[in-house]
C-alpha positions, 0 to 999 in steps of 0.5 A, spaced: 314 223 516 307 224 515 302 222 521 297 218 521 291 220 522 285 217 525 280 222 527 277 217 533 276 211 528 273 215 521 278 216 518 283 211 520 287 207 514 283 201 509 284 196 513 281 198 520 275 201 515 275 194 513 273 191 519 270 196 523 263 194 525 258 198 528 259 197 534 266 199 535 265 205 530 263 213 531 255 213 530 258 219 524 263 213 521 258 208 519 258 207 513 266 208 512 269 204 508 269 198 503 266 193 506 261 197 508 259 199 501 259 192 499 253 190 505 250 197 503 249 194 495 246 187 497 241 192 502 239 195 496 238 190 491 234 185 497 230 192 497 228 193 490 228 185 490 221 187 494 218 192 490 218 188 485 215 182 488 210 187 492 208 189 485 209 182 482 204 180 487 199 186 487 200 184 479 197 177 481 191 179 485 188 186 480 187 180 474 183 175 479 179 180 481 177 181 475 178 174 472 173 172 477 168 177 477 167 175 471 166 169 471 160 170 476 158 174 474 156 168 468 155 164 473 149 169 476 146 169 468 148 161 468 149 158 472 153 151 471 159 147 474 164 150 468 164 156 470 164 153 478 170 149 476 175 155 472 173 158 478 176 154 483 183 152 479 183 161 478 182 160 486 188 156 487 192 159 482 192 166 485 194 163 492 199 158 489 202 165 485 201 169 492 205 165 496 210 164 492 211 171 491 210 173 499 215 165 501 221 169 497 219 178 500 219 173 507 226 170 505 228 177 502 227 180 509 230 175 513 238 174 509 237 181 510 235 181 517 240 176 519 246 178 515 246 184 513 241 190 518 247 187 524 252 191 520 248 199 520 245 199 527 238 201 525 240 209 523 241 207 515 235 201 513 227 202 514 224 197 518 225 190 520 229 191 511 222 192 508 222 199 504 215 200 509 216 207 505 213 205 498 208 199 501 201 201 503 200 204 511 196 198 512 198 192 517 202 186 514 196 181 517 191 186 515 193 186 508 193 178 508 186 178 510 185 181 504 189 177 499 185 171 504 178 175 503 178 176 495 180 169 494 175 167 498 170 170 497 169 167 488 169 159 491 163 160 497 159 165 493 159 159 486 158 153 491 152 156 495 149 159 490 150 153 485 147 150 492 141 154 490 140 154 484 143 147 480 142 143 486 135 146 488 137 147 495 139 139 498 144 135 497 144 129 491 144 122 492 147 120 486 153 118 485 155 124 480 152 129 483 156 128 489 162 127 487 161 133 484 160 137 491 165 131 494 169 134 489 169 143 489 170 141 497 176 138 497 178 145 493 175 149 497 178 146 504 185 145 501 185 153 498 183 154 504 188 150 508 193 153 502 192 160 505 192 160 512 198 157 511 201 162 509 198 168 514 200 163 519 208 164 516 205 173 515 205 172 522 211 170 525 214 176 522 215 181 526 210 187 522 212 192 517 
């Protein structure tokens, strides 16, 4: 009769390996067992998703910077309300797309922290389930301040420039110009509020 070896919980039965948790297993056994392999695979999948969404977010910001910079250059040479509206549309679109990516990243990291990380402790996963080894070294809130500045700068610059060049630096009392200005202000307020909500959500998450 062959005696079953246990070795402090590392070489127990398959049933023990499947039910073993981080709290009742020695440190060297934390990656043992088929159930742990499933959690490890889930973590790798979430990590790859976060990396992909970070890349998409950076591409969106890069495209927006190039497009809005071109439009601002055209606006300087020939100031008109059409280019201002296009820039506002680009800003709102970029804000929505970046917010969507950040929301998906936050959900993935929260799922990783709540459902997967407890099975590993803190020895296997990166900090807060975020791939900090490949992210930039800048803190999360600094990255989002830079995003807010990138998205808001063309709109704010265009508003001041149009007010000085097109509207002669004064608020016209006519209905048409007043309507346009109110619409632009509403767009800026909506954009700023949207980005403010995004920054608030991100600041509630642990810093990466």
